N, C-alpha and C positions, 0 to 999 in steps of 0.2 A: 569386535572386542569392546569392552567397556573402559573408557578412559576417565580417570578421576584426577582431581587437583593434587599436585605434589604435597600441599599442606592444606587439607580440607578445612574450610571455614564453616562455622556454625552460624546460623542466622535464619531469619524469617522475613519475607517481604510480603506485606499484605497487598491484596489486589486493589487497584483503583477501579473506578466504575468502568473504564475502558478495558483494562486488563480482564476483568470478569466477563465483559461482553464478548471478548475475543477468544475465550477458552475453547470454543468449538472449532477454531480454524487453525490451519497450519500454513506457514509461509514456506514455500519450497523454491529452490533455484537450481538451475543447471548451467555449469560453466564448461565449455569445450576448450581444451588446450591442445595445441599441436605437439608440445613437448611435455610429457607427463612428469609431474613432481614425484619425488620418491615418497612412498608411504610412511617411512620412518620420519622424514622431515615433517610431514603433515601431522603425524601423531604427536611428536615432541612439541610442536608449536601449539597444537590443540590443548595439550596439557597445560602449557603456559597461559593460554587464553583463558582457561578456567580460573586462574588466579585473579584476572581482571573482571570476569563475568561469572562469579560463583553461582548465580541463580540458574544458569544453564545446566549445572550439575545437580540441581535440586529436583524436587517432585512436587506436583500440585497437591494441596490438601483441601479437598472440597471446594467451597466457594470463598475460602479464607485467603489463600495466597500460596506462596511457594516456600517450602522449607529447603534451606541450602545444605543441611548437614548430612544428607544421605543421597546415595545414587552416584551418577556420573553421566557421561555422554557416550554415544555409540559411534564407532568408526570401523568400517570394514572395506575390503577391496573385492573386486570382481573382474571378470574378463568377458568381452563380447567380440564376436567375429565381425561385427558391423564396422563400416567406415564412418567417419564423421558426417559425410553428406548423406548417409543412409540412416543415421540415427534420428529418425523422425521424432517430433515432439507431440505427436498425437497421444492422447491419454494411455492407450494400450501399450505403446513403446516407452513413453516417458516414465512409467512406473518401474521399468526395468533398471533405471539408473538412480532411483531414489531408495533410501534405506528401508522403506516399508512401514514407517510408524503410522499410527492412526490417532486422530484427535480424541477418540473415545478412550483409548488406553492412556493417553496423556492426562485427560481430565480425571480419570480414576486413580491417578498416581501409580500406574503400573508400567509406565514407559518413560524413557528419557525425554527431556524437553528439547534436545538437540541431537541430531544424528547426521552422519556424512558417509557417503560411499564413493570411492574412487574406482572407476571402471576403465580398464584399458581397452581401447578400440584398436582396430587394425592399423590406424594411422595417427593415433593420439590417445586422448583420454577424455572422460567427462566426469566432473565432480558434481554429484547430486547431494543437496543439503536440505534437511527439513528442520524447522524450528517452530515451536509452539508460539502462536500469535499472542498468547498471554505474556510471553517474555519480551516480545519486541514487535514493533511495527516495521514498515519498510525501511525507514531511515535508520533505525537502530540495527536492524538485521544486516543491511549492507555495510554499515559502519563496523560492526563486529567481524564481518567477513574480511573487510579490508585490514582490520587489526590482526586477524589470523595470518594473512599474507605477510604483513610487516614482521610479525614474530618469526615467521619462517625464514625471512631474510635478515634476521637478527637486528632489526631496526627498533627504535624506541616506540612505545605505545602510550598514549595519554589515557589515564584511568577514566572510565566512564562514571557518571553519577548513577548510583544504584538506589538512592533514597526515594522511596515512594512519597515521602512527605513533601518533595519538591513539586509534586503535581498539585494544582489548586484544590483546596478543600471545597466541598459542596456549599452552595449558598445557604445561609441560615434562614430559609423560608419554611413556613408551614406547608403542608400538602395543598391546602386551599389557595395559599398565596402563589405557590409555584404553578398550580393549574391556571390561575387567573392570568399570570404573566405569559405562559406559553400559548394560551388561547388567544390572547390579544396579539401575540406575535405571529399567529397563523400557523402554528405547528400542527402537523398532521397526526391523526390517531393511528395507532398500530394495534390491531386486534387479532383475534384467532384466524380470521380470514386471510390476513396478511401472511401469517406463518404458513397456513395451508397452501396458499398459492406459491410461496417460495419453495416449500417442500415438493410441490408438484413440478416446478421448473427443474429442481435438482433431480427428481426421479426420471424426468424425460431427457436429462442431459443438457438442457438449455443453458444452465449457468456455466457450463464448461466449454461452450462454443466460443470461438474467437475468430476474428478476421483482421488481417493487416491491411490497412488502407493508406494511400499516399496523401501527403499534405500539399497545399498549394505551393507554387514556387516562392523562393525567398523574396524576390523583388516584389511580388504581389503582396505578401505579408507585410513587408516594409512600407509599402505605399499605404496600406490600410492603417498601419500603426501611426504613420505620420499624420494622416488625415484625422484619426481619432484624437491624437494629441492636440492638433490645432482646434478641434471642436471643443475639447475640454479645457484648453489653455493650460495643460499640465501634462507631464510625461505619462505615457501608457505603456505597460509592460507587454512583452511578447506573449505571455500566457493569456492575457485578456483578449488579444487579437485572435489567437488560436481558438479560444473558447467561443468567441463570437462567431468565428467561421464555422465551428462545429455545430453551433446552434442553428445556423442558417442551413448547413449541409444536411443535418439530421432531420430537419423539418421536411426537406425534400425526400430524403430516403424513406421516412416514415409516413409520407403523404399526410402530414398533420393539417387538419382544417385551419384555414387562415385566421379565423377569429379567436382561436385558442391562444391564450397567453402562455409563455414558457418561463422556466426557471433554470438557473445554472447553479449546481452544487459543486463547490470547490473544496477538495480535501486539503486542509491547511496544516502544515507542520508547525507546531507550537514552539519548538526549540528556538531559543534566541529571540522569540517574539513576546514571550511572557517572562517577566523578570526572574521568576523562581526556577525556570527550566533552562538549564545550560545546554549548549550545543550537543554534548555527549550524554544526554539523559538516556539511560537504557530502560526501555519499556514502551508503552504506547502513549503517544503525545500528539494526537491529531484532533481536529474538530472540523465539522462540515459547515462551511459558510454558504448561506443560501441567498442568492440574488434573484428577485422576482420581477415580474412585469415586462418581460421581453415579448414583443408581439411581431407578427409577420411583416408589418410595415417598416420595421427598423432595418437599416442596412448594416453592414458589418462594422464600419467605423463607429456608428452611433451605439451599437450594442457593446462594442469594446470599451468605449468611453464610459458607458453606464456601469459596466462591470468593474472597471478600474476604480471608479469613484466609490462603489460599494466596498470593494476590498480595502481601499485606502482608509476608509473610516475605521476598520478594525486593526490595521497594521500601523497606525500612528498613535499618538498620545501615550507612548511608553507602554503599550500593551494593556492598559486599564480596561478598555471596552472589551477586548478579547478575553481578558481574565474573567470579567463578569459573565460573559457568554459561556465560557467553559464551566464556571461554577454553577450556572443555571442548568446546564446539561447534566452535571454531576448530581445536583439536587433532584432533578426530575427522575434520574435513574434510581437514586436512593429512596425516593418516595414511591417507586414502582408506578409512576404515571405512564400510561401507554401513549406517550406523545414523543415525536421526534421532529427536528426542524424542517424536514422535507417529506414529500409523499413517496414513501418507499415502494408502494404498489406501482405508482406511475413510472418511477425511475427504472423499474425492472420489467415494465409491461411491454406489450407488443408494439404500441405506437406512443412512446413516452414524449411528454412535453417537458419533463424534468430531466435535465442532462446531468448525470453524476460523473464528474471528471476527476480522475486520480492522476495527478502529474508527478510521475517518478523520473522525469527526464534528467534531473540533476543528480541522481544517485550515482555513486562511483562504482558501478557494476563492472566496468571494464578495467578498473585499476587493480583488481585482484591479481597478485603475483606471488607465487610460492618459491621464487628463485629460478624458475625456468622460463619466464616470460608471461605476458598477459594473455588472456583468453582470446580465441578467434571469434567466438560468439557466446552470447549469454541469453538464456531464455527467461522470460518473465515468469513470476509465480502464477500458479493456477488459482487465482482468486476471482470472485464474481464481480469484477469491475465492469460496468456498462461501457465506460470509455477510459482508456489508459494511454498516457504519453510515456514512452519508454526511451531510455538513452540510445543514441545512435552509436554504431561501432567506432566512428571517428569523430574528432572534435569539429571538423568542418562540415559534417552532415547534419541534416535536420533530425529532430526526434522521430521515433517510430510511433505510429498511431495504431492502436488495437481497439477494435469494437468487440463487445461481448454480448452474450445472451441473444435476445430476439433481434437486436440490430445486426449482430454478426450473421445470424441465420438469413435475414433479409438481404444483407449486402452480398453474401455468397450466392444466394439463390438468384438474385436479379443481376448479378455482376454490375452493380451500380457504380457509377463514376461520381464520387463526391465532389470532384473539382469542377464539374460542369454546372 
């Protein structure tokens, strides 16, 4: 059924350069619950949710943006004889629990931008949700899902920021000046060959491969973190240590030639780090921070200290450097310059030296509660992240590590032990 806001709002939200770039993607999620929530509860709370997130009930209008005044969201129910432990998340079975929207229909304005399906299993249920990536990135998606749960439990919800003007405007550079700046910064070209190779990986199913791999023991990570902090004479975060270990482990997995230098690409959430972007900004608000110059001779503490110093430069000074970097990205996209901050081909290639890491481990995916308790498990979205850190089921457990694409294929084929 189609659910519409109780008091439809009229409005139009123009795309930022990130929203426009994400139109061809869908964020999906699967939540498994032992005690099924009542469909009427979900439907009623979803109707309320649309008063906070009216853009979900809108439709895409070309490359301009989202019109709020028409449409609604989709919600339906289904049944399956499968038990929870039988409900595999392989693509063939995963699709049974999702509402069945396509990015193409969303882009053409023919489909809702948000849809959910509640499927009763033999011993519980699974909630499958799809959301256009043009509406939300990971942080916004899991925040609005948490809001849906809060409304189901009749708890207050903080209104999100829907104003696209909160996102930094493109830098006021000419095309020639923007090209000069990104060339000097070492940004990589993106051409037709890049697109064709990515389409080839998708056609062969490479982009949808994944493998779950173990992390090093906590005490080992803590020792590396302490040594890195001593070398830098400043605090070093847990992410920097994990990323440094991943660089070391993936060089062995990929049999990377020792003389090749490596890079680490960090997906950085901009909310609260740029003055104009509040914590509950609804939309896409990430940027890729690229740290270069990691060579095989670096040990893990040295690499962690180097990465932390690089990130610290962006995450201090009130967000001014980070804002300028985002504005340059926006200007480059607006000028249609075929340049991005990192080598996309290498990051998605067979033996990458560029590690693209999406850290989603702090997202409140297990907090979702519709009044019958929290989920027993949550599956990550089917997005082509080469490396992803995912929240653990319990607060005292380590994040879950997922490898994607070619690295997942090699890890599964070789039964590689990253920890050795």
